[in-house]
C-alpha positions in Angstrom: 0.0 0.0 0.0 2.2 2.8 -1.3 0.3 5.8 -0.2 -0.2 4.3 3.3 3.5 4.4 3.9 4.2 7.7 2.0 1.4 9.6 3.6 0.9 7.7 6.8 -2.7 7.1 5.9 -5.1 5.9 8.7 -8.6 4.5 8.1 -11.0 4.5 11.0 -14.6 5.0 11.8 -17.5 3.2 10.1 -16.0 0.8 7.5 -19.3 0.8 5.6 -19.8 4.6 5.8 -19.3 7.3 3.2 -15.6 8.3 3.2 -14.6 11.5 4.8 -11.0 12.6 4.2 -9.3 15.2 6.4 -6.3 17.2 5.1 -4.2 19.3 7.4 -2.7 22.7 6.8 0.9 24.0 6.6 3.3 22.8 9.2 0.7 20.5 10.8 -0.2 16.8 10.6 -3.3 14.6 10.9 -3.3 15.0 14.7 -4.7 18.5 14.2 -8.1 16.9 13.4 -8.3 14.9 16.7 -11.0 17.1 18.1 -13.2 17.1 15.0 -12.9 13.8 13.2 -14.2 11.5 16.0 -17.5 13.3 15.9 -18.1 11.7 12.5 -16.8 8.2 13.2 -20.2 6.6 13.7 -21.4 7.5 10.3 -18.4 8.0 8.1 -15.3 6.1 7.1 -12.6 8.5 8.3 -9.5 8.9 6.1 -6.6 10.9 7.6 -3.1 11.4 6.3 0.1 13.5 6.5 1.5 15.5 3.6 4.9 14.4 2.6 7.4 16.2 4.9 4.9 16.4 7.8 4.0 14.1 10.6 4.8 10.5 10.1 5.0 10.7 6.3 7.9 9.1 4.4 10.4 12.0 4.0 12.3 10.0 1.4 9.2 10.3 -0.9 9.7 14.1 -1.2 10.4 15.1 -4.7 11.3 18.7 -5.6 9.6 18.6 -9.0 6.4 16.9 -7.9 5.9 19.2 -4.9 6.9 22.4 -6.7 3.2 23.3 -6.9 0.0 22.4 -5.1 -0.8 20.0 -8.0 1.6 17.5 -6.6 -0.1 17.4 -3.3 -3.5 17.2 -5.0 -2.2 14.2 -6.9 -1.2 12.6 -3.6 -4.8 13.0 -2.5 -6.1 11.4 -5.6 -3.6 8.5 -5.3 -4.9 7.8 -1.8 -8.4 7.7 -3.1 -7.4 5.4 -5.9 -5.4 3.0 -3.8 -8.1 2.6 -1.2 -10.9 2.6 -3.8 -12.7 5.6 -2.2 -15.7 7.2 -4.0 -18.4 9.7 -3.0 -15.8 11.4 -0.7 -16.5 14.3 1.6 -13.2 16.2 1.6 -12.3 18.4 4.5 -9.3 20.6 3.9 -7.8 23.2 6.2 -6.0 26.3 4.9 -3.7 25.4 2.0 -5.2 21.9 1.8 -8.5 23.5 0.9 -7.0 24.5 -2.4 -5.5 21.1 -2.8 -9.0 19.6 -2.4 -10.3 22.1 -5.0 -7.5 21.0 -7.5 -8.2 17.3 -6.9 -12.0 17.8 -7.3 -11.4 19.7 -10.5 -9.2 16.9 -11.9 -11.6 14.0 -10.8 -15.0 15.4 -9.8 -16.6 12.0 -9.9 -14.6 11.0 -6.8 -16.0 13.7 -4.6 -19.4 14.3 -3.1 -18.7 17.5 -1.2 -15.9 19.7 -0.1 -15.5 21.4 3.3 -13.0 24.3 3.0 -11.8 25.6 6.3 -10.1 29.0 6.1 -9.4 28.7 2.3 -7.4 31.2 0.3 -6.8 30.9 -3.4 -4.2 33.7 -3.4 -2.4 35.2 -0.3 -0.9 38.1 -2.2 -2.9 41.2 -3.1 -3.3 41.8 -6.8 -4.2 45.5 -7.2 -4.5 45.1 -11.0 -7.3 42.7 -10.5 -8.8 44.5 -7.4 -8.0 41.3 -5.5 -7.3 41.5 -1.8 -5.5 38.4 -0.4 -4.4 40.0 2.8 -0.6 40.4 2.1 1.5 42.6 0.0 4.2 40.9 -2.1 6.8 42.5 0.2 5.1 41.0 3.2 5.4 37.5 1.8 9.0 38.0 0.6 9.9 39.1 4.2 8.0 36.2 5.7 9.8 33.7 3.4 13.2 35.3 4.0 12.7 35.1 7.8 11.7 31.4 7.4 14.8 30.7 5.3 17.2 32.3 7.8 15.7 31.0 11.0 13.0 28.4 10.7 12.6 27.6 14.4 12.5 31.3 15.3 10.0 31.9 12.6 7.9 29.1 13.9 7.7 30.4 17.4 6.9 33.9 16.2 4.3 33.0 13.5 2.4 30.1 15.1 0.6 32.3 17.7 -0.2 34.8 15.0 -1.7 32.1 12.8 -3.7 30.6 15.7 -5.0 34.0 16.7 -6.4 35.3 19.9 -8.4 32.3 21.0 -8.1 32.9 24.7 -6.2 29.6 24.9 -2.4 30.4 24.7 -1.6 26.7 24.9 -2.8 26.3 21.3 -0.2 28.7 19.9 2.5 26.6 21.7 1.0 23.4 20.2 1.2 24.8 16.7 4.7 26.0 17.3 5.7 22.5 18.4 4.0 21.1 15.3 6.0 23.4 13.0 9.2 22.5 14.8 8.5 18.8 14.2 8.3 19.4 10.4 11.4 18.8 8.3 12.8 22.3 8.0 14.1 22.1 4.5 10.8 20.7 3.2 8.9 23.2 5.3 10.8 26.1 3.6 9.9 24.8 0.1 6.3 24.1 1.1 6.0 27.6 2.4 6.9 29.1 -1.0 4.5 26.8 -2.8 1.8 27.8 -0.3 2.2 31.5 -0.1 3.1 32.1 -3.8 0.3 30.0 -5.3 -2.6 31.4 -7.3 -5.6 29.2 -7.6 -8.3 31.8 -8.3 -9.0 30.4 -11.8 -9.4 26.9 -10.3 -12.3 28.0 -8.2 -14.2 28.8 -11.4 -13.8 25.2 -12.6 -15.0 23.6 -9.4 -18.4 21.8 -9.8 -18.5 19.9 -6.5 -20.7 21.5 -3.8 -18.6 23.2 -1.1 -18.9 24.6 2.4 -16.6 27.6 3.2 -15.9 28.0 6.9 -14.7 31.6 7.5 -13.3 32.5 10.9 -13.4 35.9 12.5 -10.1 37.9 12.8 -8.2 35.5 10.6 -5.0 37.2 9.5 -4.0 34.4 7.1 -7.4 34.2 5.3 -9.4 37.4 6.2 -13.1 37.7 5.7 -12.7 39.4 2.3 -11.0 36.3 1.0 -13.8 34.1 2.2 -16.2 36.3 0.4 -14.1 36.0 -2.8 -14.1 32.2 -2.6 -17.8 32.1 -2.1 -18.5 34.5 -5.0 -16.3 32.6 -7.4 -17.2 29.1 -6.5 -20.4 27.7 -8.0 -22.6 25.9 -5.5 -20.8 27.1 -2.4 -22.2 27.9 1.0 -20.4 30.4 3.2 -20.6 30.1 7.0 -19.1 32.9 9.1 -17.9 31.5 12.4 -17.6 33.1 15.8 -14.2 31.3 16.1 -11.2 33.6 15.8 -7.9 32.9 14.2 -7.0 30.4 11.5 -7.4 27.0 13.2 -11.0 26.4 14.3 -10.4 22.7 14.2 -8.3 23.3 17.4 -9.7 26.5 18.9 -13.4 25.9 18.2 -14.0 22.2 17.4 -17.6 22.2 18.6 -18.6 25.1 16.3 -16.7 23.5 13.4 -18.4 20.2 13.9 -21.9 21.8 14.2 -21.3 23.8 11.0 -20.2 20.8 9.1 -23.1 18.6 10.4 -25.7 21.2 9.6 -24.5 21.5 6.0 -23.9 17.8 5.4 
């Protein structure tokens, strides 16, 4: 089972249920879904995995060419579905994985039933010529990437609390920092460039699978204007504005995340 080794795939829940695949965001691993996924175990067949370079994935499987764009990660998702013969999948993607799910569903829409996009952003960099607001200027992203290149551990301890946001639970920022620090630094640097320099706005227009967009409050990584953009440019989408703050409601507000998913599903 090639993908099971490469991506540390775990299958739990109801063996006869509809597949529900969870994909983690940058610098994280499948453990980030531990407060959400069990709520669906009675009904769904749960599929969790780690992107190559994260968690318990096979680091030797990392290939610069394959993972030079989000398409390589989307291909991994599809290969997992193929290998385990999964159809009618509910895909739940956090942050950058939301766009990976969009790419996978555009390539093979017949595999997917629905997409849940948690804090999605098709483009982090503002594009004034297109009147597009992504939340960051190009100079902001360049500075972020330079900082990451020069001192990954320092960058992790500084950025993780910002990404998590003001949740009133400082321990979550520390958890995300530790998660970043467990990620292979060289792969993390490359993954950051792929993440923050990607532009998947046109891919939203090609998506034909129904999607739920979960938009947090005070999310500096994917602000509300980005959620509005994703909703406006994605056919058949539903936008839910959450009370949860920050960029990681799967950790900071699991109950609200679960309730929003169940109500839509």
